[in-house]
C-alpha positions as CSV (number, residue, x, y, z in Angstrom):
1,M,0.0,0.0,0.0
2,I,1.3,3.3,-1.1
3,R,0.6,6.2,1.3
4,K,0.4,9.8,0.2
5,N,2.7,12.3,1.9
6,T,-0.1,14.5,3.1
7,A,2.3,16.7,5.0
8,L,3.6,18.1,1.7
9,A,0.2,18.7,0.1
10,P,-0.4,22.0,1.8
11,L,3.0,23.3,0.8
12,A,2.5,22.3,-2.8
13,L,-1.0,23.9,-2.8
14,A,0.5,27.1,-1.3
15,A,3.3,27.2,-3.9
16,G,0.8,26.7,-6.8
17,L,-1.4,29.5,-5.5
18,A,1.6,31.8,-5.1
19,L,2.7,31.2,-8.7
20,S,-0.9,31.7,-9.9
21,G,-1.1,34.9,-7.9
22,L,2.1,36.2,-9.5
23,A,0.8,35.5,-13.0
24,T,-2.5,37.1,-12.3
25,S,-0.7,40.1,-10.7
26,A,1.6,40.5,-13.7
27,Q,-1.3,40.4,-16.2
28,A,-3.4,42.7,-14.0
29,Q,-0.7,45.4,-14.4
30,V,-2.1,45.9,-17.9
31,S,-5.5,47.5,-17.1
32,D,-8.4,45.2,-18.1
33,G,-5.9,42.8,-19.6
34,A,-5.9,44.9,-22.8
35,V,-4.0,47.7,-24.4
36,R,-6.1,50.0,-26.5
37,I,-4.6,52.2,-29.2
38,G,-6.6,55.1,-30.7
39,V,-5.8,56.3,-34.2
40,L,-7.0,59.9,-34.8
41,T,-6.3,60.8,-38.4
42,D,-7.6,62.6,-41.5
43,L,-9.8,60.1,-43.3
44,S,-11.5,62.5,-45.7
45,G,-9.5,65.8,-46.1
46,V,-6.3,67.2,-47.6
47,Y,-4.1,64.8,-45.6
48,A,-6.0,61.6,-46.2
49,D,-3.4,60.3,-48.7
50,V,-0.5,61.3,-46.4
51,A,-2.0,59.6,-43.4
52,G,-5.7,58.4,-43.3
53,K,-6.6,54.8,-43.9
54,G,-2.9,54.0,-44.5
55,T,-2.1,54.9,-40.9
56,V,-4.9,52.8,-39.6
57,L,-3.6,49.9,-41.7
58,A,0.0,50.5,-40.4
59,T,-1.2,50.4,-36.8
60,Q,-3.0,47.1,-37.4
61,M,0.1,45.7,-39.1
62,A,2.1,46.7,-36.0
63,I,-0.4,45.1,-33.7
64,D,-0.5,41.9,-35.7
65,D,3.3,41.6,-35.9
66,F,3.7,42.4,-32.2
67,M,1.1,39.7,-31.2
68,A,2.8,37.1,-33.5
69,R,6.4,37.8,-32.5
70,E,6.1,38.8,-28.8
71,K,3.1,36.7,-27.8
72,P,2.1,39.0,-24.9
73,A,-0.2,38.0,-22.0
74,F,-2.5,40.9,-22.8
75,K,-4.8,41.8,-25.7
76,V,-4.3,44.7,-28.0
77,E,-7.2,46.6,-29.5
78,I,-7.5,49.4,-32.0
79,V,-10.1,52.2,-32.5
80,S,-9.9,54.9,-35.1
81,A,-11.7,58.2,-36.0
82,D,-11.7,61.1,-38.5
83,H,-10.7,64.3,-36.7
84,Q,-11.5,66.4,-39.9
85,N,-8.4,68.5,-39.3
86,K,-10.2,70.3,-36.4
87,G,-8.6,70.6,-33.0
88,D,-11.9,70.7,-31.1
89,I,-13.2,67.6,-32.7
90,A,-9.9,65.8,-32.1
91,A,-9.8,67.0,-28.4
92,N,-13.4,65.9,-27.8
93,K,-12.8,62.4,-29.3
94,A,-9.5,61.9,-27.4
95,R,-11.3,62.9,-24.1
96,E,-14.1,60.4,-24.9
97,W,-11.7,57.6,-25.7
98,F,-9.7,58.2,-22.5
99,E,-12.7,58.6,-20.2
100,Q,-15.1,56.1,-21.7
101,G,-13.2,53.9,-24.1
102,K,-10.3,53.1,-21.8
103,V,-7.8,54.0,-24.5
104,D,-4.2,53.9,-23.3
105,V,-2.5,55.8,-26.2
106,V,-3.8,58.2,-28.9
107,S,-1.7,58.2,-32.0
108,E,-0.9,59.6,-35.5
109,L,-2.6,63.1,-35.2
110,V,-1.8,64.6,-38.6
111,T,-2.4,68.4,-38.6
112,T,-0.5,70.5,-36.0
113,S,-3.6,72.1,-34.5
114,V,-5.0,68.6,-33.8
115,A,-1.7,67.4,-32.2
116,L,-1.4,70.5,-30.0
117,A,-5.0,70.1,-28.8
118,V,-4.8,66.4,-28.2
119,Q,-1.4,66.3,-26.4
120,K,-3.0,68.7,-23.8
121,I,-5.8,66.2,-23.2
122,A,-3.3,63.4,-23.0
123,K,-1.4,65.2,-20.3
124,E,-4.6,66.1,-18.4
125,K,-5.7,62.4,-18.4
126,N,-2.2,61.0,-18.0
127,R,-2.2,59.0,-21.2
128,I,0.4,58.8,-24.0
129,A,0.3,60.7,-27.3
130,L,2.3,59.3,-30.2
131,I,2.5,61.9,-33.0
132,S,3.5,60.8,-36.4
133,G,1.7,63.1,-38.9
134,A,1.9,66.6,-37.4
135,A,4.9,68.8,-38.1
136,S,5.4,71.8,-35.9
137,T,8.4,72.0,-33.6
138,R,6.0,73.6,-31.0
139,I,5.0,70.0,-30.1
140,T,8.4,69.4,-28.5
141,N,9.3,73.0,-27.8
142,E,7.1,75.4,-25.9
143,D,4.1,73.0,-25.9
144,C,6.1,69.9,-24.8
145,N,5.0,67.6,-22.1
146,D,6.1,64.3,-20.5
147,V,3.5,62.1,-22.1
148,T,4.1,63.1,-25.8
149,V,6.5,61.6,-28.3
150,H,7.0,63.3,-31.7
151,W,8.1,60.5,-33.9
152,T,8.5,60.9,-37.7
153,Y,9.6,64.4,-38.7
154,D,9.1,68.1,-37.9
155,T,9.3,71.5,-39.6
156,Y,12.9,72.0,-38.5
157,A,14.0,68.7,-40.0
158,V,12.4,69.1,-43.4
159,A,13.4,72.8,-43.7
160,N,16.9,72.0,-42.7
161,G,17.2,69.5,-45.5
162,T,15.4,71.1,-48.4
163,A,15.9,74.8,-47.9
164,K,19.6,74.3,-47.2
165,A,20.0,72.2,-50.4
166,V,18.1,74.6,-52.6
167,T,19.9,77.6,-51.3
168,K,23.3,76.1,-51.6
169,T,22.7,75.1,-55.2
170,G,21.9,78.7,-56.2
171,G,18.4,79.4,-55.1
172,K,19.2,82.5,-53.1
173,K,16.0,84.6,-53.3
174,W,12.9,83.1,-51.8
175,F,9.2,83.9,-51.5
176,F,6.9,81.8,-49.2
177,L,3.4,80.6,-49.9
178,T,2.3,79.5,-46.5
179,A,-0.7,77.7,-45.0
180,D,-2.2,80.1,-42.5
181,Y,-2.2,78.0,-39.3
182,A,0.4,76.8,-36.7
183,F,2.1,74.2,-39.0
184,G,2.6,76.6,-41.9
185,H,3.8,79.4,-39.7
186,S,6.3,77.0,-38.1
187,L,7.5,75.6,-41.4
188,E,8.0,79.1,-42.9
189,K,9.9,80.3,-39.8
190,D,12.2,77.3,-39.8
191,A,12.9,77.6,-43.5
192,I,13.6,81.3,-43.4
193,E,16.2,80.8,-40.7
194,V,17.9,78.1,-42.9
195,V,17.8,80.2,-46.0
196,K,19.4,83.2,-44.3
197,A,21.9,81.1,-42.5
198,N,23.1,79.8,-45.9
199,G,23.4,83.2,-47.6
200,G,19.9,83.5,-49.0
201,E,17.3,86.3,-48.7
202,V,13.6,86.4,-48.4
203,A,11.6,88.7,-50.7
204,G,8.3,88.2,-48.8
205,S,5.5,85.8,-48.0
206,V,1.8,85.3,-48.4
207,R,-0.6,83.2,-46.3
208,H,-3.4,81.2,-47.7
209,P,-6.5,79.7,-45.9
210,F,-6.2,76.1,-44.7
211,P,-7.3,74.0,-46.5
212,G,-7.1,75.9,-49.8
213,S,-8.4,75.3,-53.3
214,D,-7.8,78.5,-55.3
215,F,-4.2,79.7,-55.0
216,S,-4.2,82.0,-58.0
217,S,-3.9,85.4,-56.2
218,F,-1.3,84.0,-53.8
219,L,0.8,82.6,-56.7
220,L,0.6,85.8,-58.6
221,K,2.0,87.7,-55.6
222,A,4.9,85.2,-55.5
223,Q,5.4,85.6,-59.2
224,S,5.6,89.4,-58.9
225,S,8.1,89.2,-56.1
226,G,10.8,88.2,-58.6
227,A,12.1,85.5,-56.3
228,Q,14.0,82.6,-57.8
229,I,12.4,80.1,-55.4
230,I,8.8,79.9,-54.2
231,G,8.8,78.0,-51.0
232,L,5.6,76.0,-50.4
233,A,5.1,76.0,-46.6
234,N,2.0,73.8,-46.9
235,A,1.3,70.1,-47.3
236,G,-0.9,67.4,-48.8
237,G,-3.7,68.6,-51.1
238,D,-2.6,72.2,-50.6
239,T,0.9,71.4,-52.0
240,V,-0.5,69.4,-54.9
241,N,-2.9,72.2,-55.9
242,S,-0.2,74.9,-55.5
243,I,2.1,73.0,-57.9
244,K,-0.7,72.3,-60.4
245,Q,-1.8,75.9,-60.5
246,A,1.7,77.3,-60.7
247,A,2.2,75.3,-63.9
248,E,-1.2,76.4,-65.3
249,F,-0.3,80.1,-64.8
250,G,3.1,79.7,-66.4
251,I,5.0,80.5,-63.2
252,T,7.1,77.3,-63.5
253,P,9.6,76.7,-64.9
254,K,10.5,80.4,-64.8
255,Q,10.5,80.3,-61.0
256,Q,11.4,77.1,-59.2
257,L,9.1,75.6,-56.5
258,A,10.5,74.1,-53.3
259,G,8.1,71.7,-51.6
260,L,9.2,72.1,-48.0
261,L,6.9,69.3,-46.9
262,M,6.2,66.8,-49.7
263,F,5.3,63.2,-49.6
264,I,5.6,60.4,-52.1
265,T,1.9,60.4,-52.6
266,D,2.1,64.0,-53.7
267,V,4.7,63.1,-56.3
268,H,2.6,60.1,-57.4
269,S,-0.5,62.4,-57.8
270,L,1.3,65.0,-59.8
271,G,3.6,62.8,-61.9
272,L,7.3,62.9,-62.5
273,K,6.9,65.4,-65.4
274,S,5.5,68.0,-63.1
275,T,7.8,67.4,-60.1
276,Q,11.1,66.2,-61.7
277,S,14.3,67.6,-60.1
278,M,12.5,69.0,-57.0
279,Y,14.3,68.5,-53.7
280,L,12.4,67.3,-50.6
281,T,13.3,65.9,-47.3
282,E,11.7,62.8,-45.7
283,G,12.3,60.4,-42.8
284,F,11.6,57.3,-44.9
285,Y,11.6,56.1,-48.5
286,W,10.2,52.7,-49.4
287,N,13.1,51.9,-51.8
288,L,15.9,52.8,-49.5
289,N,17.1,49.2,-48.7
290,D,16.0,45.6,-48.5
291,E,14.3,46.1,-45.1
292,T,12.3,49.1,-46.2
293,R,11.3,47.3,-49.4
294,A,10.1,44.2,-47.6
295,W,7.9,46.1,-45.2
296,S,6.6,48.4,-47.9
297,K,5.6,45.5,-50.1
298,R,3.5,44.1,-47.3
299,F,1.9,47.5,-46.9
300,F,1.3,47.9,-50.7
301,D,-0.3,44.5,-51.0
302,Q,-3.1,45.7,-48.7
303,H,-3.2,49.4,-49.5
304,K,-2.2,49.4,-53.2
305,R,0.0,52.5,-52.6
306,M,3.5,52.8,-51.3
307,P,3.7,54.1,-47.7
308,T,4.4,57.7,-46.8
309,M,6.9,58.5,-44.0
310,V,3.9,59.2,-41.8
311,Q,2.4,55.7,-42.3
312,A,5.8,54.0,-41.8
313,G,6.5,56.2,-38.8
314,Q,3.1,55.2,-37.3
315,Y,4.0,51.5,-37.5
316,S,7.3,52.2,-35.9
317,S,5.9,54.3,-33.0
318,V,3.1,51.8,-32.2
319,M,5.5,48.8,-32.2
320,H,8.0,50.6,-30.0
321,Y,5.1,51.5,-27.6
322,L,3.8,47.9,-27.4
323,K,7.3,46.5,-26.8
324,A,7.7,49.0,-24.0
325,V,4.4,47.9,-22.4
326,K,5.6,44.3,-22.5
327,A,9.0,45.1,-21.1
328,A,7.7,47.3,-18.3
329,G,5.0,44.7,-17.5
330,T,2.4,47.5,-17.3
331,D,0.5,50.1,-19.3
332,D,1.2,52.7,-16.6
333,T,2.0,55.9,-18.4
334,A,5.1,57.0,-16.5
335,K,6.7,53.5,-16.6
336,V,6.0,52.9,-20.3
337,M,7.4,56.4,-21.2
338,A,10.5,55.6,-19.2
339,Q,10.9,52.3,-21.0
340,M,10.4,53.9,-24.4
341,K,13.0,56.6,-23.7
342,K,15.7,54.2,-22.5
343,T,15.2,51.8,-25.4
344,P,16.8,52.6,-28.8
345,V,14.6,52.5,-31.9
346,N,15.9,49.9,-34.3
347,D,13.6,48.8,-37.1
348,F,13.1,49.3,-40.8
349,F,12.1,53.0,-40.1
350,A,15.0,54.1,-37.9
351,K,18.4,52.8,-36.8
352,N,19.7,53.8,-33.4
353,G,16.8,56.3,-32.9
354,T,16.4,57.8,-29.5
355,I,13.7,59.7,-27.7
356,R,15.0,62.8,-26.0
357,A,13.9,64.5,-22.8
358,D,11.7,66.9,-24.9
359,G,9.9,63.9,-26.5
360,R,11.5,64.3,-29.9
361,M,12.5,60.9,-31.4
362,I,15.6,61.7,-33.4
363,H,16.8,59.6,-36.3
364,D,18.4,60.1,-39.7
365,M,16.5,62.0,-42.4
366,Y,17.1,61.9,-46.2
367,L,17.6,64.6,-48.7
368,L,15.8,63.4,-51.9
369,Q,15.5,64.6,-55.4
370,V,12.6,63.6,-57.7
371,K,13.8,61.6,-60.7
372,K,13.2,62.6,-64.3
373,P,10.6,60.4,-66.0
374,A,13.3,58.5,-68.0
375,E,15.2,57.7,-64.8
376,S,12.4,55.9,-63.1
377,T,12.6,52.1,-63.8
378,T,9.7,50.7,-61.8
379,P,6.4,51.9,-60.3
380,W,6.8,54.3,-57.4
381,D,10.6,54.5,-58.2
382,Y,10.6,58.3,-57.8
383,Y,13.6,59.5,-55.8
384,H,17.4,59.9,-55.9
385,V,18.7,59.7,-52.4
386,R,21.1,62.7,-52.5
387,A,22.2,62.7,-48.8
388,T,21.6,61.1,-45.4
389,I,21.3,63.8,-42.8
390,P,22.5,62.3,-39.4
391,A,20.0,62.5,-36.6
392,A,22.2,64.9,-34.6
393,E,22.1,67.4,-37.5
394,A,18.6,66.8,-38.7
395,F,16.6,68.0,-35.7
396,Q,16.8,71.1,-33.6
397,P,19.6,70.8,-31.0
398,L,18.5,70.5,-27.4
399,A,20.6,73.6,-26.6
400,A,18.0,75.6,-28.6
401,S,15.0,73.9,-27.0
402,K,12.3,75.9,-25.3
403,C,10.9,72.8,-23.6
404,P,10.8,73.1,-19.8
405,L,11.6,69.4,-19.5
406,V,15.1,70.0,-20.9
407,A,17.7,70.8,-18.2
408,K,19.7,73.9,-19.0
409,K,23.4,74.1,-18.1
């Protein structure tokens, strides 16, 4: 007869309960056992091609890849909405998501006015804002906070690349056509500083409503200025329409256009004949290397368009966030932000990227030049990569920061 060692049973039971409790406790650190990601984007307006449905897709791709590779103990859910490029609509939706939808992080936020409004709500509710689409340096300067990360690019980075290249190659006299809201003002300011620093001059500027459709009167003012370069301090549909109408009025090629914030979807819409030889600066190009091509092919198979830098940056930011949640063992805002900031960004979008104290993720940027039609060999083969701008040079130095989170020596 075999007798059970009943003296050990209570110990075994206690150990089992303890292990079970640890597992439950670890999972409970992620509220409701789920991480919820909100994508607030422009689904119907001038930035729909730049961001829009493509950023929702990029977010879902990041979630799917994270779940497959990392196999976390928590679920990941996505919600999305159209902010219509209006700060009040975006702020109200973010507040609703945080208060009622248990959303942990709100992301993308193309349009500077939207990003500035939402990052304030995120701070108020102690949730994270991951900004991929908006541009103004205000986000990590005077309006910075400790729950916001500005991921993909900003007005300093794109002006620093394009305006410097155009000025150095002989485009010394500039006139600016500027979208009349925070983003346009920021882009114009940053570009003017770069033009003057490189020996150029500014003949003047004119501001157009956002969004715009008829740019005739503004373009005629630019034409009459006698400037060599008309700097387009706008983006998306506004840039596309500006370039189209400049050609219609015979302004180009007599005067050269500089698209200070252009995307591959803009070049695709306009065609190489209309955009050939233009310089632009981006944080991502699908045809840069094998890694970018592989991810972009997956994106193209579902979206039927190559990704913009906003869409690629969205994937990168969401993946980095999710990895930080898993590594920290919690979705607590402060702990996740600390984990994100101490972990380098290494993926197809950025190599050795880092998140600074001001919330700016710095990474290499690329000075690109649009190919002539005869130089393009495959669909979406639109750019020559003229230079890689190192992260330390691409973005505003911390020494010039107005962010109160940055310690001053």
